[in-house]
C-alpha positions, 0 to 999 in steps of 0.5 A: 264287938261288945257282947252281952252273954247270959248262960256263960258258965253253961256247957255251950256258953263256957266254950263260946265265951272262951272262943269269943275272948280268943277272937278279942271281943269285949264281953260282959257276962250276966251271971248269978254267981260272979265268983264261979264265972270269974274262976272260969274267965278271970278279969278279962271280962265284965260281970253283971249279977242282974239286969235290975239297974239297967235301963237299956242295952245301949253300947252293946253290939250283940246279945247272946242269951243262953241261960236256962234251967237244965231240962233233963236233970229233974222229973217234971213236976208242976213246980219244975215245969214252972221253974224251967219256963220262968228261967227262960221266959223271964230273962228273955222278956227282960232282955227284949224289953231293954233292947226295945228301949235302947236308943242305939240297940244291939244289932243282933239278939241270938237266943236259945231254943231247942229242937224240942220246939217241934215235939215228937216228929217220928221218922219225918225229916224236920227242917226249920219250917216243919209244923210242930207237934203239941207237948210241953217242950213245944210250949216251952220253946214256942213262948221262949222264941216269941219273947225273943222275937219281941226284940226284932226291929229294923235295927235288931235282928233275932236268931233262934238256936234250935239246939240238938244234943251237944257233944262235948268232952265235959258235961252235957248228955255224954257226961251221963252216957259215957260212964255207963257205956264204959261199964258195959251197961249202955245200949238202945233206949226203948225201941231205939228208933227215935232220932237223936239230932246231935252237934259237936260243941266246936260246930255249935260255937262256930255256928253261933259266931257265924250267925253273929258275923252275918247280918243277913241271917235271922229267924230259927236255925236248927243247930244240929249236924246234917246227919241225925241218927236213930238212938240204936245207931248212936248207942252202937257207934258210942260203944264202938268208939269206947270199945265196949259192948252195947247189948243192954236195951232199956225198956221204955216203961223203965225210962217212964218210971225213972223220968216220968213225963220228962221221958219224952226227951229220950223216948221221942225225937226229931230228925232235924236237919240244919237246912238254913245253916247250910243254905247260908254257907256254914260248913260243919267240921264234924259231919259224921257221928263217929268222927264227932264222938271219937274227937270228944272221947279222945279229948276227954281222955287227955284231960 
């Protein structure tokens, strides 16, 4: 396949790009920093610095849209919220527009989203058809998805990746958590009862490729492992894998002081399950959190 990818230097994108290259796909990467991308992937792929000169996406079989400003790196000031939205919405709208103007459009657009689409769902099980709760993360993801769905037609299907916490040897949430836990400073956050839907990076990549390869699949997909856990369970399992204690509980008020409104990312949660992926026949390799964390930590130590 000839595939256009945005966000290829990010956590998910870099792993996905390497796997697609291994499978001999022909890739074009849209990136603001071509030199950084070339350091990662060399000259085996093509590079675009912008879409300004493109009038269509004729010739591409698929578009995978993973770009977006990291959501948890900064406090959510009004300016930061706008940056988070614009980094997702503007590019997605542009891609959908180019697909619609194509004479021979890509057969699939696979576009990013997040389990934050659902808002805080407490202890309820959350499949893809669960009604969302209001809040900034829902507003962000709902508009992001709506713009991607503008590309949908009889020629182009759209798959939406409602992604949970991605567990990888380098980067992502674990890059911040593991150093604290190694020092014995880890532990539950708030009451620890908020659900943490997670997915191993290998399953994330394989699930995207599964969506790419199965033309009957479209719509939103919860990109999470089948068994989400409470925050206190996550903390206990990570501490056990690292052979460290996890007695320190961080109170909710301290997280709110530190993160402001963005504290909802760690104090609220979704018991999201991958109902549609499993119904479509996708098989997870990492079903249990301890298995996934053990693999990630071992890979990290081998680097």
